[in-house]
LUMLONU-941411 format. One record per residue: residue in three letters; y, z, x of N, C-alpha, C, CB in turn. Coordinates in steps of 0.2 Angstrom, whole numbers, plus 5000, padded with zeros to 4 digits. Glycine has a CB too. Example, Ala and Ser with C-alpha at 12.3 -4.5 7.8 and 13.67 -1.06 7.14 Angstrom:
# LUMLONU-941411
ala497250395066497850395062498450395066497850455057
ser498950355064499550365068500050395064499750295070
END
This chain:
# LUMLONU-941411
met499450005004500050005000500650005004500050064995
asp501149955003501749955007502150015006502149885006
ser502450035011502950095010503650065008503050135017
phe504050105005504750075003505250085009504950104997
asp505050105015505550125020505950065022505150145026
asn505650005021505949945023506549925018505449885023
phe506649955013507149945008507849965010507049965001
asn507850015015508450045017508750005023508350115019
asp508449955026508849915031509449875028508349875035
ser509849855033510449825031510349755027510849805037
thr509749725028509649665025509249665018509149615029
ser509149735016508749745010509249725004508549815009
gln508949684999509249664993509149714987509149594991
tyr508749764989508649804983509149864983507949834984
gly509449884988509849944988509550004988510449934983
ile509850054984509550114983509450134976509950174987
leu509050174974508950204967509450254966508150224966
asp509950244963510550294962510550314955511150264965
asp511150344953511250364947511350314942511750414946
thr511450254944511550194939510850154938512150154942
ser510350184941509750144941509350144934509250164946
ser508950104933508550104926507850094927508850044922
met507450124922506750114922506550064916506350174922
val506250004917506049964912505449984910506149894914
ser505350014904504750034901504650004894504750114900
gly504049964893504049924887504549874887504049964881
tyr504949864882505449814881506149844881505349774875
thr506149914883506849944883506949964891506750004879
ser507649974892507849994898508150064898508349944901
val507950114902508150184901508550194907507550224900
arg509150224907509550244912509250304916510250264910
val509250304922509050364927509650404929508650334933
asp509650464927510250504929510150534935510350564923
pro510650574938510550604945509950654944511150644947
pro509650684949509850674956509750604960509550724961
val510250594964510150524968509550534973510850514972
gln509150474973508650474977508650404980507950484974
glu508550394987508450334990507750304989508650334997
leu507650244989507050214987506450234992507050134987
asp506650254998506150275003505850345001506350275010
ser506250384996506050444994505450434989506550484991
leu505450374986504950354981504250334984505150304976
ser504250324991503650304994503050344993503750295002
leu502450314992501850354991501650394997501250314988
asn501950365003501750395009502150465010501850355015
asp502650475006503050525007502750595004503750515004
gln502750645008502450705006502750735000502450755011
ser503350714998503750754993503450734986504450734993
leu503050684986502750664979502150704977502550594979
ser501850734982501250774981501250844982500650744985
glu501850864985501950934986502450964982502050944994
thr502451034981503051064978503651064982502851134976
pro504251064978504851064982504951114987505451064977
ser505451114991505451164997505651224994506051145001
lys505351284997505351344994506151374994504951394998
val506251404988506851434987506851504990507051444979
ala507351524994507451584997507651644992507951595003
leu507251684991507351744986507451804989506751744981
ser508051844987508151904990507651954986508851924988
glu507652014989507252064986507352084979507252134991
asp508052084978508252094971508052044966509052104971
asp508151974969507951924964507151924963508051854968
phe506751944968506051944967505852004962505751964974
asp506252064962506152114958506252094951506552174960
gly506852054950507052024944506551984941507751994944
val506251934945505751894942505151934940505551844948
leu504951984944504352024942504552064935504152074947
asp505152084934505352114928505252064922506052144928
asp505452004923505451954918504751944916505751894921
leu504251944922503551924920503251984916503251924927
arg503452044917503252104913503452094906503452164916
glu504052074905504352064898504152004895505052074898
glu503751954898503651894896503351894889503351844901
gly502851934888502451944882502851954876501951994883
ala503451984877503851994871504351934869504352054872
val504351884874504851824873504451774870505151804879
asp504651734865504351684862504551624866504651674854
leu504051584868504151524872504351464868503551504876
pro504751424870504951364866504351314864505551324869
ala504451274859503851234857503651184863504051194851
his504151164868503951124873503651154879504551074875
ala503451224879503251254884502551234886503151334883
cys502351224892501651204895501151244891501651214902
ser500651214888500151254884499651294889499751204880
tyr499651274896499251314900499651374903499051274906
cys500251364906500651414910501251434907500751384917
gly501551404902502151424899502851394902502251494899
ile502751354907503351324910503751284905503251284917
his504351284904504651244899505351214901504851294893
ser505451204908505951164910505951094908506051164918
pro506451064904506350994901506150944906506950974897
pro506450944912506250884917505550894919506750884922
ser505250954918504550964921504050954916504551024925
val504150944910503650944905503550874902503751004900
val502950864899502850804895502450814890502550744900
lys502450784884502050794878501450744878502450794872
cys500850764877500250724876500350694869499550754877
leu500350624868500450594862499850594857500650524863
ile499250614860498650614856498650684852498050604860
cys498750734856498650804853499350844852498250844857
ser499850814854500550834853500650904857500650844846
lys500250914862500350974866500750964872499651014868
trp501151014875501551004880501251024887502251034879
phe501350994892501051014899501551004904500350984900
cys501551044910502051034915501650994921502251104918
asn502150974926501850944932501750984938502350884934
ser501651054936501451104941500751104942501751174939
arg500451124948499751124949499551194948499651104957
gly499951244949499751314948499151334953499551324940
asn498651354950498051374954497551314954497751434952
thr497751254952497251204952497451144957497151174945
ser496951104958497051044963497450994960496451024965
ala497550984953497950934950498450964945497450894945
ser498950924944499450954939499150974932500050904939
his499551014929499251034922499250974917499651094919
ile499650934917499650874913499050824914500350834913
val498950814921498450774923497750804921498450754930
asn497750874923497150914921496950904913497250984922
his497450904909497350904902497150834900497950924898
leu497450784903497350714901496550694903497850664904
val496350714909495750704911495150734907495650714918
arg495350804906494850844902494750824895495050914902
ala495350804892495350784884495250714883495950804881
lys495250674889495150604888495750564884494450584885
his496350594885496950564882497250524888497350624879
lys497750484886498050434890498750424889497650374890
glu499050454884499750434883500150494882499750394876
val500850484885501250544886501950524884501250574892
val502450564882503150554881503550604885503250554874
leu504050584888504450634892504950674887504950594897
his505150734889505650774885506250744884505650844888
ala506550754878507250724876507750744881507450734869
glu507750804884508250824889508050814896508350894888
ser507550774897507350754904507850694906506650734905
pro507950684913508350634915508250564912508250624923
leu507650544910507450484907507450484900506850454910
gly507650544897507650544890506950544887508050494887
glu506950544880506250544876505950474877506350564869
thr505650464882505350394884504550404885505650364890
ala504250354882503450354882503350294887503150334875
pro503150314893502950254898502450204896502750284905
glu502650144896502250094894502350024898502350074886
cys501849984898501849924902502449874899501149894902
tyr502849854903503349804901503049744898503849784907
asn502449724901502149654899501749664892501749634904
cys501249714892500849714886500949774882500149714889
gly501349824884501449874879500949934880501449854872
ser500449924885499949984886500250044888499449954891
lys500050104885500350164887499850214891500550204880
asn499350174893498850214897499150234904498150174898
val499350294905499650314911499250314917499850394910
phe498550314916498150304922498050234925497450324920
met498350184921498350114923499050094924498050074917
leu499550134923500250114924500450134931500750154919
gly500950084933501250094939501950064939500850064945
phe502350064945503050044945503149994950503550094945
ile503549944949503749894954504549894954503449824952
pro504849904960505549904961505749824959505849924968
ala506249814955506449754953506949724958506849744946
lys507049664959507549634964508249634962507249564966
ser508449654956509149654954509249714950509249594950
asp509849734950510149794946509749854947510049774939
thr509449864953509149934955508749964949509649984957
val508249924947507849944941507149944944507849894936
val506749994941506049994942505649974935505750064944
val505149934936504849904930504149934930504749824931
leu503949954924503249984923502749924921503250044918
leu502249924925501649874923501049904924501749814927
cys500549884920499849914921499549874926499449914914
arg499049914929498749884936498349814934498249934939
gln497949814929497549754927497649744920496849764929
pro497849684918497949624922498749614924497649564919
cys499149654920499849634920500149624927500249674916
ala500049674932500349674938500049624943500249744942
thr499449594941499149544946499349474943498449554946
ile499449464937499549394934500249384933499149384928
ser500749434933501449424932501749374936501749494932
lys502049324933502449274938503149284938502249204935
asp503449344935504149354935504449354942504249414931
ile504949314943505249304950505649364952505649244951
ser505849414947506249464948505949524951506649484942
trp505349524952504949584956504349554960504749634951
asn504149594964503649584969503049624967503849594976
ala502549594964501949624962501549664967501449574958
ala501649644973501249674979501549744980501349634985
leu502149764978502449824979502249874973503149824979
trp501749854969501549904963501249964966500949864959
ala501450024963501250084965501150134959501750124970
pro500550174958500450204952500950264951499750234953
leu500950274944501350334942501050404943501550324934
ile500450404944500050464946499750454953499450484940
asp500050504957499750504964499550574966500350474969
asp499050574969498750644971498750694965499250674977
arg498450664960498350704954498950734951497850754955
ser499550704952500150734948500550674947500450784952
phe501050674942501550624941502050624946501850634934
leu502250564948502750554953503350604951502950484954
ser503650624956504250674955504850644952504350714962
trp504950584953505550554950505450544943505750484954
leu504850544940504750534933504650604930504050494932
val504250644933504150714930504250764936503450724926
lys504850794935505050844941504550904942505750864940
pro504250914948503850974949504351034947503550984956
pro504051094944504451154943504651184949504051204938
ser505251224949505451254955505051314957506151274954
glu505151344963504751404965504851454960504951424972
thr505451464958505651524953505251514947506351524952
glu505251454944504851444938504151454938505051364935
gln503851434944503151444945502951514946502951404951
leu503451554949503351624949503351664942503851664954
arg503751634938503751664931503251644927504451644928
ala502851584929502351554925501751604924502151494927
arg501451594918500751624917500251594922500551614909
gln499851644925499351614930498751594926499251674935
ile498451544927497851514924497451484929498051464918
ser496751494928496251464933495951404930495751514935
phe495651364935495351304932494751314927495051264939
ser494451374928493851394923494151404917493551454926
gln494751444917495051454910495351394907495651504911
ile495551344911495851284908495251244904496151234914
asn494651244908494051214905493851244898493551204910
arg493851314898493651344892494151334887493551424894
leu494851334888495351324883495251254880496051334887
glu495151204885495051134882494451134877494951084888
asp493951174879493351174874493551204868492751214878
leu493951254868494151294862494551244857494551354864
trp494951204861495451164857495051114853495951124861
arg494451094855494051044851493851074844493451024855
asp493851144844493651174838494251204834493251234839
asn494751224838495351254835495951234839495351334835
ala496351184836496951154840497451204842497251094836
asn497451264838497951314839497751364843498251334832
ala497151364846496951414851497351424857496151404853
thr497351494859497851514865497351544870498351554862
leu497751554876497351584881497051654879497851594887
glu497451694875497151754873496551754869497751794868
asp496451694866495751684862495151684866495851624858
leu495251674873494751664877494451734878494951644884
glu494851794877494551854878494151884872495151904879
lys494151844867493751874861493051864862493951824855
pro492651914859491951924861491551854858491651984857
gly491151834862490751774859490951714861490651774852
val491651704863491951644865491651614871492651654866
asp491451654876491251624883490451634884491651664888
asp490151644878489351644879489151584881489051664872
glu488851584887488551524890487851514888488551524898
pro487651454886486951444884486451454890486751374881
gln485851464888485351474894485151414897484651504891
pro485151414904484951344907484251324906485051354915
ile484151254906483451234905483051244911483551154904
leu482451244910481951264915481451214917481551334913
leu481151214923480551174924479951194921480551164932
arg479851264920479251284917479451334911478851324922
tyr479151334906479251384900478651424899479451344894
glu478651484897478151524895477751494889478351594894
asp478051484884477751454878478251414874477451514874
ala478051384869478451334865479051374862478051304859
tyr478951444861479551474858480151484863479251544856
gln479951494869480451494874480851434875480151524881
tyr480451374874480651304875481151294869480151254874
gln480951324863481451314857482051354858481051334851
asn481951414860482551464861483051434866482351534863
ile482851394871483351364876483651304873482951354882
phe483251254871483451194869483751194862482851144868
gly483551234857483851244851484651254851483551294847
pro484951304855485651314855485951254858485851374859
leu485651214863485951154866486051104861485551134872
val485551094857485551034852486151054847484951034848
lys486251124845486751144840487451124843486651214839
ile487551144850488151134853488351054853488151154860
glu487851014854487950944854488150924847487250904856
ala487750944842487850934835488550954833487350964830
asp488851014835489451034833490050994836489551104835
tyr489950974843490350934846490450864843490250924853
asp489850834841489850764838490150764831489050744838
lys490050824828490350824821491150834822490150894817
arg491350874826492150884827492450814829492250934832
leu492050784834492350714836492350664831491850694842
lys491850654827491850604822492350624817491150604818
glu492350684814492850704809493550704811492650774806
ser493750704818494350704820494650634821494450734827
gln494250584820494450514821494650474815493850474824
thr494950504810495250474804495750424806495550524799
gln495750364804496250314805496650294799495850244808
thr497250294799497650284793498050214794498250334792
asp498350194789498750134789498350074791499350134794
ile497750064787497250014788497449954783496550034788
thr497349894786497449834782496749814781497949784785
val496549804774495849784772495849714770495549834767
arg495349674772495149604769494549614765495149554775
trp494549594759493949604754493549544754494149624747
asp492849554753492349504753491849524748492149474760
leu491449474746490849494742490249464745490849464735
gly489749514747489149494750488649454746488849554753
leu488149434749487649394746487249434741487149354751
asn487249504742486849544738487349574732486549604742
gln487949544732488449564727488749624728488149564720
lys488749654734489049714736489749704739488649754740
arg490249744738490849734741490849754749491349784738
val491149704752491249714760491949714762490849654764
ala492149774765492849784768492849764775493049854766
trp493349714777493449694784494049724786493349624785
phe494049764792494649794795494649804802494849854791
asn495149824805495149844812495249914813495749804816
leu494949944818495050014820495250024827494350054819
pro495950024828496250034835495950094839496950034834
lys495750144835495550204839494850194843495450264834
leu494550144841493850134844494050114852493450074841
glu494650084853494750064860494750114865495450024860
ser494850174862494950234867494250254870495150294864
gly493750224867493050234869492750304868493050224876
glu493150354864492950414863492350424858493450464861
val492350374853491850374848491550304848492150384841
arg490850304848490450244848490350224841489850244852
leu490450164839490250144832489650104832490850114828
ala489150114828488550074828488450044822487950114831
val488049994821487849964815487450014811487549894816
gly487550024805487250074801487550144800486550084804
asp488050154805488450214804488850214797488950224810
glu489050274795489350274788490150294789489050334784
leu490550254785491250274785491450284778491650214788
arg491950324777492250334771492950294770492350404769
leu493050254766493650214765494050244759493550134764
arg494750254760495150294755495750244754495350364757
tyr495950244748496550204746497150264745496550164740
gln497750254749498250304748498850274745498350334755
gly498850214743499450184740499650194733499450104741
glu500150164730500350174723500150114719501150184723
leu499850064721499750004717499050014713499649944721
his498650074715498050084711497950154712497450044715
lys497550184707497450254707497050274713497050274700
ala497050344715496750364721495950344721496750444722
trp495750324726495050294727494750314733494950224725
glu494050324734493750324740493050304739493750394743
gly492750274744492050244744491750254750492050174741
val491050264750490650274757490250204757490250334757
gly490250184763489850124765489550134772490250064764
his489150084774488850084780489050014784488050084780
val489150024791489449974795488849914796489649994802
ile489049854794488649794795488849754801488549754788
lys489449764803489649724809490149764813489949654807
ile490049764820490549794824490949744828490149854829
pro491449764831491849724835491449694841492449754838
asn491549624842491249594848491749544851490549554845
asn491449494855491849444858492249394854491449404864
val491949384848492249344843492749374839491649314839
ser492649434836493149464832493149544833492949444825
asp493749574832493849644833493749674826494549654835
glu493549644821493449664814492849704813493449614809
ile492849754809492249794807492049774800492449874808
gly491449764798491249754792490949814789490749694792
leu491149834783490849894779490649874773491449954779
glu490049884771489749864765489649934761488949834766
leu490049934755490149994751489450004747490749984746
arg489350064745488750084741488850064734488550154742
arg489450074732489550064725490150014724489750134721
thr490149974719490649924718491149934713490349854717
glu490949984708491450004703492050034705491050044698
gly492650014702493250054704493550034711493150124704
val493249984714493549964721494149924720493049914725
pro494749954723495349924723495449854727495949974725
ser495049804725494949744729495649704729494449704727
glu496049724724496749684724497249714729497049684717
cys497049764732497549804737497249784744497549874735
thr497749774748497549764755497849814760497749694757
his498349844758498649894763498649964761499449874763
asn498850014765498850084764498150114763499250094757
phe497650094767496950124767496850164773496450064767
ala496450214772496250254778495450264779496550334777
ala495250264785494550274786494350334789494250214790
asp493750364787493550424790492850414792493550484785
phe492650444798491950444800491550494796491850454808
val490950474793490550514790490050544795490250484783
trp490050604796489550634801488950654797489850694804
lys488350634800487650644797487250694802487350584796
ser486950744800486650784804485850764805486650854801
thr485650714802484950694802484650694809484950624799
ser484950664814484650664821484550734823485150624825
phe485050774823485050844826484550884822485750874826
asp484550874815484050914811483350904813484150904803
arg483250834814482550814816482350844822482450734815
met482750844827482650874834482450944833483250864838
gln482850984829482751054828482051064825483251094824
leu481851024820481251034816480651014820481250984810
ala480750964825480250944829480051004834480350884833
met480551034837480451094841480151154838481151114845
lys480351164832480051214828479251204826480451224821
thr479151134825478451114823478051124830478451044821
phe478351104836477951114842477851194843478451094848
ala478251234841478151304842477651334837478751344842
val477651314831477251354826476551314824477651364820
asp476551254825475951214823475551194829476151144819
glu474951224829474451214835474251144835473951264835
lys474251114829473951044829474450984830473551034823
ser475051004832475550954832475450914838476250994833
val475250944844475050904850474350934852475550904855
ser474050894857473450924860473550974865473050864863
gly473051014866473251074871473451054878472551114872
tyr473150994880473350974887474050954887472950914889
ile474350914882474950884882475450944880475050834876
tyr475250994876475651054875475851094882475251104871
his475351104886475451134892475851094897474751154895
lys475751024897476050984902476850984900475750914902
leu476950984893477650974891478051044893477750964884
leu477651094894477951164895478051174903477651214892
gly477751124907477751124914477251164917478451154916
his476651174914476151214916475751174921475751244911
glu475451204926475051174931474351164928474951204938
leu474051104928473351084925473051044929473451054918
glu472351044929471950994932472050924929471151014932
pro472050874933472150804930471550794925472150754935
gln471650764919471150744914471050674914471350784907
val470450654913470250584912469950574906469750554918
leu470150524902469850514895469250464896470450484891
arg468750484892468150444891468350384887467550484889
thr468350324890468450264885468150204888469250254885
gln468050154884467750094886468250044888467350064880
met468350034894468849994897468749914895468950004905
pro469349884894469249814892469049774898469949784889
lys468749714897468649664903469249634905468049614900
arg469749624901470349584903470949624901470349514900
phe471349634906471949684904472549644901472149724911
ser472649584903473149544900473049534892473249474903
ala473549544888473549534881473649464878473949584877
pro473349444873473449374870474149364868472949364865
gly474449304869475149294867475649314872475249324861
leu475449354878475949374882475749344889475849454883
pro476249344894476149324901475649364904476849324905
glu475249324909474749354913475049414917474449304918
leu474749474918474949524921474849514929474649594919
asn475349544933475249544940474849604942475949534944
his474749614949474249664951474549734949474149654959
ser475149744950475449814949475449824941476149824952
gln475649774937475649784930474949794928475949724927
met474449764930473749774928473449844930473249724932
tyr473649864936473549934938473849984934473749944946
ala474449974931474750024927474350024920475549994926
val474249964918473849964911473150004912473749894909
lys472849984917472150024918472250094919471849994925
ser472750124922472850194923473050224917473350204929
val473450194913473650224907473150234902474250184904
leu472650184901472150194896471650244897471750124896
gln471650274903471250334905471550404905470850314912
lys472150404904472550464905472850484898473050464911
pro472850554897473250584891473950574892472950654890
leu474250584898474950574899475150534905475250654900
ser475550484904475650434909476450424909475250364908
leu476650404915477350394916477450324920477750444920
ile477750274917477850204920478550194921477550154915
gln478750184928479450174929479550114933479750234933
gly480150084933480250024937480950004935479749974936
pro481249964940481949934939481949884934482249914945
pro482549864931482549804926482249744929483249794923
gly481849704925481649644927480949644930482049614932
thr480649704930479949704933479449704928479849774937
gly479549684922479049674917478849734913478549634920
lys479249784912479049844909478849834901479549894909
thr479249784898479149774891478449734890479749734888
val478349684894477649654894477149704895477649594898
thr477249744900476649794902476549844896476849834908
ser477149864893477049914887476749874881477749934885
ala476949814880476549784874475849774876476949714873
ser475649754882474949754884474549814883474849724891
ile474949874885474649934884474449954877475049994887
val475049944873474949954865474349914862475649934862
tyr474349854864473749804862473049834863473849734865
his472949864869472349894871472249954868472249894878
leu472749994867472650064864472550054856473350104864
ala472850004853472649994846471949964845473149934843
lys471649924850471049904849470449954851470949844854
met470650004855470150054858470150114853470350074865
asn470750134850470750194847470850184839471350244849
pro470550234835470650234828471350254826470150274824
gly471550234820472250244818472750204821472450324819
gln473450214819473950174822474250204828474550174816
val474550154832474950174838475650174836474850124844
leu475950234838476650244836477050224843476850314834
val477550174842477950144847478650164845477850074848
cys479050194850479750204849480150204855479750274845
ala480850204854481350204859481950234856481450134862
pro482450264861483050294858483450244854483350324863
ser483450174856483950134853483550074849484350094858
asn483950054844483650004839483549934843484049984833
val483949924848483849864852483249864856484449854857
ala483049914859482449924863481849914858482449984867
val481849944853481349944848481149874846481449994842
asp481749844844481649774842481349724847482349744839
gln481549734853481249694859480549704859481649704865
leu480349764859479649784860479249764854479549864861
thr479449774848479149754842478949674842479649764836
glu479449634845479349564845478749544850480049524847
lys478749584855478249564860477549584858478349604867
ile477549644854476849674852476649624846476949744849
his477049604842476949554837476549494839477549534832
ser476849464845476549404848475849414850476949384854
thr475549474851474849484853474349474847474749554856
gly474649474841474249464835474049524831473649434837
leu474349584833474249644830474649654823474449704834
lys474449694819474849704813475349754814474449724806
val476049734814476549774816477049784810476949744822
val477249854810477749864805478349894808477449914799
arg478949874807479549894810479949944804480049844812
leu479950004806480250054801480950064803479850124801
thr481450054798482150054799482450104795482549994799
ala483050134796483350184792483650144786483950214796
lys483650174780483950144774484550104775483950194768
ser485050134779485650104780485650044784486150154784
arg485150024788485049964792484649914788484749984798
glu484449924782483949874779484349804777483649904772
ala484949804776485349744775485449704781485949764771
leu485349734787485549694793484949644795485649744799
asp485149594798484749544800484549554807484949464799
ser483949534809483749544816483149494818483549614818
ser482949494824482449444826481749464823482349434833
val481749534821481049554818481149574811480849614823
ala481649554808481749574801481149564796482349534798
phe480749504798480149494793479649544794479949424795
leu479649584800479149634801479449704798479049644808
thr480049714796480249774793479849794787481049774792
leu479849864786479449884780479749864774479349964780
his480349864773480649854766480549774765481449864766
arg480549734770480449664769479749644767480649624775
gln479249684770478549674769478449694762478149714774
val478749754760478649774753478949714748479049834751
ala479449684749479749634745479349574745480449614747
asn478949564750478549504750477749514749478549474757
his477649574746476949594745476749574738476849674745
thr476449514738476349484732475749514727476149404733
ser475349554730474849584726475049634721474349624731
his475649664722475949704717476449664712476349764720
val476149634707476449594702477049624699475949564697
glu476849684696477349724692477949744697477049794689
leu477849764703478349774708478849714709478149804714
gln478449654710478849594711479349574705478349534712
lys479149594699479549584693480149624693479149594687
leu480049684695480549734695481049724700480349804696
ile480849694706481249674712481649614710480849654718
gln481349564706481749514704482249534699481249454701
leu482049574694482549594689483149634692482149644684
lys483049674697483549714701484049664704483249764706
asn483749614708484149564711484649524706483749514715
glu484349514700484749474695485249514692484249444690
gln485149574690485549624686485949674691485149664681
gly485749684697486149724701485849794700486849724699
glu485549814695485349884694484849884688485849934692
leu484349934688483849944683484050004678483149954686
ser483650004672483750054668483450114671483350044661
ser483550174669483350234672482550234672483550304668
asn482250214667481550214666481250164671481250194659
asp481550104671481250054676481450074683481649984675
glu481950114684482150134691481650184694482850164691
arg481350224689480850274691480250244693480750324686
lys480050194689479450154690479450114696479250104684
tyr480050084698480150044704480050084710480850014703
lys480350144710480350194716479650214717480750254715
thr479250224712478550244712478150194715478250264705
leu478250124713477850074715478050054723477950014711
val478650064724478850054731478550104736479650054732
arg478550164734478250214738477450204739478350284735
gln477150174734476450164734476350104739476150144727
cys476750054738476649994742476850004749477149934740
glu477350044751477450064758476850104761478150114758
lys476550144757475950184760475450134762475750234755
glu475250084757474750044759474849994765474649994753
ile475549974766475649934771475649974778476449904771
leu475950034778475850084784475150094786476250144783
asn474750104781474050124782473650064785473650154776
ala473850004783473549944785473749924792473549884780
ala474349944795474649924801474249944807475349944801
asp474249904812473949934819474449974823473749864823
val475149944822475649974826476249994822475849934832
ile476550044822477150064819477750074824477150124814
cys478250034823478850044828479450064824478949974831
cys479850114828480450134825480750174831480350184819
thr481350204830481750244835481450314835482550244833
cys481550344840481350414841481550454835481550444848
val482150454833482450494828482050464821483150494827
gly481950404821481650374815480950394813481650294816
thr480650424819479950444817479950504813479550454824
gly480550534812480550594808480650574800481150634810
asp480650514799480750484792480150514788480650404792
pro480350534782479950564777479250524775480250584771
arg479350454776478850414775478250414780479050344774
leu478450444786477850454791477650534791478150434798
ala477950574787477850644787477050664787478150684781
lys476650624783475950644782475450604787475750644775
val475750564791475350514795475250554802475750444796
lys474650544804474550574811474450524816473950624811
phe474850524822474750474827474450504833475450444828
arg473850474835473450504841473850474847472750474840
thr474050414847474350384853475150364852473950324855
val475550384856476250374856476550344862476650434854
leu476950284862477250254868477950264867477050184869
ile478350284871479050294871479350254876479350364872
asp479750194874480050154879480750174880480050074876
glu481050154886481750184888481750254888482250144883
ala481250294890481250364889481750404893480550384891
thr481950364898482450404903483150404899482550364909
gln483250364894483850364890483850414884484050294888
ala483350444883483250484877483350564879482650474874
ala483650604875483650674876482950704875484150704871
glu482750754878482150784878481950804871482050844883
pro482350834867482150854860482050794856482650904857
glu482450734858482350674854481650644855482850624856
cys481350654861480650624862480150674859480550624870
met480350734857479950784854479750764847480150854854
ile480250724844480150704837479450664836480750664834
pro479350614840478750574839478150614841478750504842
leu478250654846477650684849477250734845477850714856
val477650764840477350824837476950794830477850874834
leu476850734830476550704824475750694826476750634823
gly475550744830474750744831474550704838474450714826
cys475050704842474950664848474450694853475550654852
lys473950644855473450664860473450624867472750664857
gln473850564866473950524872474650494871473350464872
val475050504877475750484877475850444883476150544876
val476250394882476450354888477250344888476150274887
leu477550364893478350364894478450314898478550434896
val478950264896479150204900479850204901478950144897
gly480150194907480850194908481050174915481150264907
asp481750164916481950144923481850194928482750134922
his481850174934481650214940482250264941481550174946
gln482850254938483350304940483550334933483950274943
END
């Protein structure tokens, strides 16, 4: 990075950054008030940017006065713009986080980064605004070219005229900008050495830091955790009983399944609580909706969700959203639907298929709000699986029970008739290492297969499933943490000629995929042996709904047909969480294969295992 020392020579056309200089932020120009600083004082090589200002000489009386102030500080109400960590409230030294509306200072205190940077990193926030009484006024730093307010991407470039600094984000604006009034090679970040540059946010004085509330890095982390639950929590709340209770660490060996449940249960609950808070805090207002009618005659709302760009919440197909109308052109309305399309390279729009079509304000396009609907299904199924593991002796075999708890056991070999040929029909021929993996797995109650991408793990897994289905009675249960991984493996297993059923969540039944014809609901719809069911399906498609009597009959026949199809299948494929589906509750699976196992949480893998597993195969990447 070039130093700005060269700007002070007699030939420099930039001059100095004085009290008439401006900062161009977004599409506005903001005057910079004194103190006067030469451009070389803005150099990133200058120690003044990363260190506190020179110490102020304090007399003994002054120091005693500061201590007296500190003692009385508890009785004084701090202003609204005081740092949420330490209480410093000098306007030039504080900034407000635009996401949570809390104020933080540019002091490091007892930490290695300034308080504002600590907060932004910990909370995953990226936008700030300066105080109205700061030298630059109430300004939100943003890119002059694209308007981005991500302070971690923003930097400044000294312009070649009118002693102005221009704010540009690092990528792509600073690199592609062709403006002749500045030199992109001189771009320097607004945050250096984990604090804001001193000309943008002034570090507090020595006196202010002495008067500040002392807070440790550990306290900052705990306070940030508290704010997720209670935005108004304070440092004093950390002292309340129960606030700082740490969960027990996971172990490599557990005495029994009850100890396993007692350690993992609270961790799953913490994850569930955090996921719930995160989802429910992501309400998006001022949404513009484009309405459409799906082929199934259900209303589909198309709209953009800017908050998804932050990356804090992942939206997946099948997730539920609640859409609300807040305008005056129609009476208050809200409807729940599931996502049928997420943003991609072609479009940033989200497609939401509503459950009910009655009362939908389809004539309105503006003044809508969207809420994330949190569902506890995944976490409930994890907790139930761990409870089953603890209380039901038949949930897994004795050997697998002890291996899952980390107990030392003698290796066990299964008595089985090995196939003459290890490659499966319809799949590529196996190489030597793949063939060895298949042979080993067929003889062991617990196997781990690992390898980097591209080594043929999916083909090997499909070959293993083929032989397991042919050698053992009952169905083989195949699962993975993601729907994409399940679909890929389902396709490969189907090509071997086995009868495969792909079980999906109800919310995903309307989605198309490469294995849609193998899904349970599609096989039910195409099951021609149930004549009465076919008539009711046709009637429902034509009319949109059935009478209450026909609806009861329809549901009974569907359950009966689903049971027949599942019992006739060789292989059932679904996600790990999907194996907790009530339709599989009474089915026992002797053999289970979990693909992409390294991407699944341990309690998540427990859901398919407690369905009577006696032989398990875990497949995943080597890292």
